[in-house]
C-alpha positions in Angstrom: 28.4 -73.6 -12.2 25.5 -72.9 -14.3 26.5 -69.1 -14.6 29.6 -70.2 -15.8 28.3 -72.2 -18.3 25.8 -69.6 -19.6 28.5 -66.8 -19.8 31.0 -69.7 -22.0 27.9 -69.8 -24.0 27.2 -66.0 -24.5 30.6 -66.0 -25.2 30.7 -68.3 -27.9 28.1 -67.3 -29.5 29.2 -63.7 -29.4 32.5 -65.3 -31.3 30.5 -67.5 -33.4 28.3 -64.3 -34.6 31.5 -62.0 -35.1 33.3 -64.3 -37.2 30.3 -64.6 -39.7 29.9 -61.2 -39.7 33.9 -60.9 -40.8 33.5 -63.7 -43.2 30.3 -61.9 -44.8 32.1 -58.5 -44.9 35.4 -60.0 -46.8 33.0 -62.1 -49.3 31.3 -58.6 -50.0 34.3 -57.0 -50.5 36.2 -59.0 -52.9 32.8 -59.4 -54.4 32.8 -55.3 -55.3 36.1 -54.9 -55.8 37.2 -57.6 -58.3 34.9 -57.9 -61.4 35.9 -61.2 -61.7 34.4 -62.6 -58.5 30.2 -61.7 -59.7 27.5 -63.4 -57.3 26.2 -64.6 -60.4 28.1 -67.1 -63.0 27.7 -68.6 -66.3 25.8 -72.0 -65.4 27.0 -74.9 -67.7 24.6 -76.7 -70.6 24.2 -79.3 -68.3 22.9 -76.9 -65.7 20.8 -75.0 -68.1 19.4 -77.9 -68.9 18.4 -78.8 -65.4 17.2 -75.7 -64.5 14.6 -75.1 -67.1 13.5 -79.0 -66.6 13.0 -77.7 -63.2 10.7 -74.9 -64.4 8.6 -76.8 -67.3 8.0 -79.4 -64.6 5.7 -76.8 -62.4 4.5 -74.9 -65.7 4.1 -77.5 -67.9 0.5 -79.1 -67.1 -1.7 -80.8 -69.4 -4.1 -77.5 -69.0 -0.9 -75.4 -69.2 -0.2 -76.9 -72.7 -3.6 -77.4 -74.4 -4.2 -73.7 -73.2 -1.3 -72.1 -75.3 -2.1 -74.5 -78.3 -5.8 -73.3 -78.5 -4.3 -69.6 -78.6 -1.5 -70.9 -81.5 -4.1 -72.4 -83.3 -6.3 -69.4 -83.5 -3.8 -67.0 -84.7 -4.0 -65.5 -88.2 -1.5 -67.0 -89.4 -0.3 -69.4 -87.4 3.1 -69.9 -86.1 3.4 -73.6 -86.8 6.9 -73.4 -85.8 5.8 -72.6 -82.2 2.9 -74.8 -82.9 5.2 -77.7 -83.6 7.5 -76.9 -80.5 4.3 -77.4 -77.7 3.1 -80.5 -79.7 6.7 -82.4 -79.0 7.0 -81.3 -75.8 3.6 -83.2 -75.3 5.2 -86.1 -76.8 8.2 -85.6 -75.0 6.4 -85.2 -71.8 4.1 -87.9 -72.0 1.1 -85.9 -72.5 -2.3 -86.6 -74.4 -4.0 -83.3 -76.0 -7.5 -83.5 -75.8 -9.5 -85.0 -78.4 -11.0 -82.1 -80.1 -7.6 -79.9 -80.0 -6.1 -82.9 -81.8 -9.1 -82.5 -84.1 -8.5 -79.0 -84.4 -5.1 -79.5 -85.0 -4.7 -82.0 -88.1 -7.9 -79.8 -89.8 -5.8 -76.1 -89.3 -2.7 -78.2 -90.6 -5.0 -79.8 -93.8 -5.7 -75.6 -94.3 -2.9 -74.4 -94.3 -0.2 -77.0 -95.6 -2.3 -77.4 -98.9 0.3 -77.4 -102.2 -0.8 -74.7 -103.8 -1.8 -72.1 -101.0 2.4 -73.1 -99.8 3.8 -72.1 -103.3 1.9 -68.8 -103.7 2.9 -67.8 -100.2 6.4 -69.0 -101.0 6.8 -67.1 -103.7 5.4 -63.7 -101.9 8.0 -64.3 -98.6 10.8 -64.9 -100.9 10.2 -61.3 -103.1 9.2 -59.8 -99.6 10.4 -60.7 -95.9 7.2 -58.7 -94.5 4.9 -61.4 -96.3 7.0 -64.5 -93.9 6.2 -66.5 -91.3 8.7 -68.3 -89.6 7.2 -71.6 -91.1 7.9 -70.1 -94.9 10.9 -67.9 -93.8 13.3 -71.3 -94.2 12.9 -72.2 -97.1 11.8 -69.3 -99.1 13.8 -66.8 -97.7 16.9 -67.3 -95.9 18.6 -69.1 -98.5 19.4 -65.8 -100.4 19.1 -63.7 -97.1 21.8 -65.9 -95.6 24.2 -65.8 -98.2 26.3 -62.4 -100.2 23.5 -62.3 -102.1 21.4 -60.9 -99.1 24.0 -58.4 -98.4 24.8 -57.0 -102.1 20.4 -56.8 -102.2 20.8 -55.1 -98.8 23.2 -52.5 -100.3 21.2 -52.1 -103.6 17.9 -50.9 -101.9 20.3 -48.5 -99.9 21.5 -47.1 -103.1 18.0 -47.0 -105.0 16.5 -45.6 -101.6 19.5 -42.6 -101.8 18.7 -41.8 -106.0 15.0 -41.4 -105.1 16.1 -39.6 -102.4 14.1 -41.4 -99.8 15.6 -42.4 -96.3 18.1 -45.0 -96.4 17.8 -47.7 -93.3 21.2 -47.1 -92.0 20.7 -50.4 -89.7 20.0 -52.3 -92.8 22.8 -51.1 -94.7 25.4 -51.2 -91.6 24.0 -55.2 -91.2 24.8 -56.1 -94.9 27.9 -54.1 -95.0 29.0 -56.3 -91.7 27.9 -59.3 -93.7 30.3 -58.4 -96.4 33.0 -57.5 -94.4 33.6 -60.3 -91.7 36.5 -60.8 -92.2 37.7 -57.9 -91.8 35.6 -57.4 -88.7 36.7 -60.1 -87.0 40.4 -59.3 -87.1 40.0 -56.2 -85.7 37.6 -57.2 -82.8 37.5 -61.2 -82.8 35.0 -63.8 -83.5 34.1 -65.9 -86.2 33.8 -64.9 -89.6 31.2 -67.0 -90.4 29.1 -66.3 -87.3 29.0 -62.6 -87.7 27.9 -63.3 -91.8 24.9 -65.7 -90.1 24.1 -63.2 -87.7 24.2 -60.4 -89.7 22.0 -61.8 -92.2 19.5 -63.3 -89.6 19.1 -59.8 -88.2 18.6 -57.9 -91.2 15.4 -60.9 -92.0 14.0 -60.2 -88.4 14.3 -56.6 -88.7 12.2 -57.0 -91.9 9.5 -59.4 -90.4 9.6 -56.4 -87.3 11.2 -59.0 -85.0 14.0 -57.0 -83.8 12.7 -55.2 -79.6 12.9 -51.7 -80.1 15.6 -51.2 -77.5 17.9 -53.6 -79.6 16.9 -51.5 -83.0 17.9 -48.4 -81.5 21.4 -50.0 -80.1 22.0 -50.9 -84.2 20.8 -47.6 -85.1 23.5 -46.1 -82.9 26.1 -48.4 -83.5 25.3 -47.9 -87.5 25.7 -44.1 -87.4 29.4 -44.1 -85.4 30.8 -47.5 -86.7 30.3 -46.5 -90.5 32.2 -43.3 -92.6 29.1 -42.9 -94.5 30.6 -40.3 -96.7 33.2 -42.8 -97.6 31.0 -45.9 -98.5 29.2 -44.6 -102.0 32.7 -44.7 -103.3 33.5 -48.5 -102.3 34.2 -50.8 -105.0 35.8 -54.2 -103.2 35.6 -55.9 -99.9 38.6 -53.7 -99.3 37.1 -50.4 -99.6 34.4 -51.4 -97.4 36.5 -52.7 -94.6 38.5 -49.4 -94.9 34.6 -47.1 -94.1 33.8 -49.6 -91.2 35.4 -48.3 -87.7 35.5 -51.6 -85.8 35.6 -50.4 -82.6 32.9 -48.8 -82.9 30.9 -51.4 -84.2 32.6 -54.1 -81.6 29.1 -53.9 -79.9 27.2 -55.1 -83.2 30.0 -57.2 -84.1 29.3 -59.3 -81.0 25.7 -59.0 -80.9 25.6 -60.8 -84.4 28.3 -63.3 -83.6 25.8 -64.2 -80.9 22.8 -64.5 -83.6 24.9 -67.1 -85.9 25.8 -69.1 -82.4 22.0 -69.3 -81.9 21.1 -69.7 -85.4 24.0 -72.9 -85.7 22.6 -74.7 -82.1 18.6 -74.0 -83.5 18.1 -73.3 -87.2 17.5 -70.3 -88.8 13.8 -70.3 -88.2 13.7 -70.7 -84.6 16.6 -68.5 -84.2 14.2 -65.8 -85.2 11.2 -66.7 -83.4 13.9 -65.9 -80.5 14.7 -62.9 -81.9 12.1 -60.6 -79.6 13.5 -61.5 -76.9 17.1 -60.1 -77.5 17.4 -56.4 -76.3 20.8 -56.1 -76.0 24.0 -57.7 -76.2 24.1 -59.0 -73.0 20.6 -60.8 -73.9 22.2 -62.0 -77.0 25.1 -63.9 -75.4 22.5 -65.7 -72.6 20.1 -66.8 -75.4 23.0 -68.5 -77.4 24.2 -70.3 -74.8 21.3 -71.9 -73.5 20.4 -72.1 -77.3 23.6 -74.2 -77.4 22.3 -76.4 -74.4 18.7 -77.1 -75.2 19.0 -76.8 -78.9 15.3 -76.8 -81.1 14.2 -77.5 -77.9 14.6 -74.2 -77.0 11.3 -72.9 -78.7 8.9 -74.5 -76.3 10.7 -73.8 -73.1 10.9 -70.1 -74.7 6.9 -70.2 -75.1 6.0 -71.3 -71.7 8.7 -70.0 -69.8 9.1 -66.3 -71.3 12.0 -64.4 -71.0 12.8 -63.7 -67.4 13.1 -67.6 -66.7 14.8 -68.7 -69.9 17.4 -65.9 -68.8 17.6 -66.8 -65.1 18.7 -70.4 -66.1 21.9 -69.6 -67.6 23.0 -68.0 -64.7 24.2 -69.9 -61.0 25.0 -68.3 -57.8 28.7 -68.9 -57.8 30.5 -70.8 -55.0 31.6 -67.0 -53.5 28.2 -65.7 -53.1 26.9 -69.1 -51.6 30.1 -68.7 -48.8 28.8 -65.1 -48.5 24.8 -66.1 -48.0 25.9 -68.9 -46.0 27.8 -66.4 -43.8 25.1 -64.2 -43.5 22.6 -67.1 -42.5 25.5 -68.2 -40.1 25.5 -64.8 -38.3 21.6 -64.4 -38.3 21.6 -67.8 -36.3 24.5 -66.8 -33.9 23.1 -63.4 -33.3 19.1 -65.0 -32.7 21.0 -67.4 -30.6 22.5 -65.3 -28.8 19.6 -62.3 -28.2 18.1 -65.9 -26.6 20.3 -66.6 -24.1 20.5 -63.4 -23.0 16.5 -63.3 -22.7 16.6 -66.7 -21.0 19.1 -65.0 -18.3 17.4 -61.8 -18.1 13.9 -64.2 -17.6 15.3 -66.7 -14.6 16.7 -63.4 -13.0 13.2 -61.8 -12.8 12.0 -65.2 -11.7 13.7 -65.7 -9.0 13.4 -61.8 -7.4 9.4 -62.6 -8.2 10.5 -65.6 -5.9 12.0 -64.0 -3.1 
């Protein structure tokens, strides 16, 4: 009777293992063949907020916040956008700053925000974006850069460089053309004209401030080389002429990128969006970051500072139901095989003991 029960148990374990294996293979085949059945899918806004909160619970300790604030205060020039974001996060989490750090923070704020110093720095920033800090840029540079005036100035810079026989910054010129021709690009590639305009202006300022990653600059340069009829551009006299000088298919990746940059700016504000620009290496990064920005709003600044790019991007994705089912099937297969192996070993051990006893 016992032997029959053991055989029945083994048969059941073998059947469970076979079913688990079949389920795992079928799910893996669907993931491999169906591009819509990706193992990772976009997380919802609520899931992004929950994921970043879990990560912060482990990383935003009083010591970590104090050390990061002290390091930021020691920089020259100081990045008050990040400093304020970190102090806001400390208040949000009910954490008190050490008294000496609070005193250093107050002294630094009084020195950097003196009226005469602010006026002189703002005038220089309005003239040359490369001299701007993120705290200045929203008030001093972006009111011009994010309007058609900024796009026209980009064309003027390129024309001046060409007339002087110096190299033309084709990426800056392509972004200026994209901003002025946003409506035409949107009709050809989809998206929002307002987002393309805002994103192109933001990217242009980020480039002037050296906030664009090398990989992103290379991708933008490639789009600029192939997406604009450079021979026809000097003769353009109107928005329609500019539109005819564009190759929308080649510019589609740049249009998608600037659209997502515009979404980041809308969700967080221009200065915070510029702060996030170094995290973007390609259009995929821009899309994931735009979704994180829309989920977190201005709070994304402190979270990006403490969590880093990899963790922040990971929070925008989750395992699909299909992937979760595949993992469950694999786990079931492993358990079934382990149970079958244990049953076989038990049977072999009992037989060996009976022989020794005989």
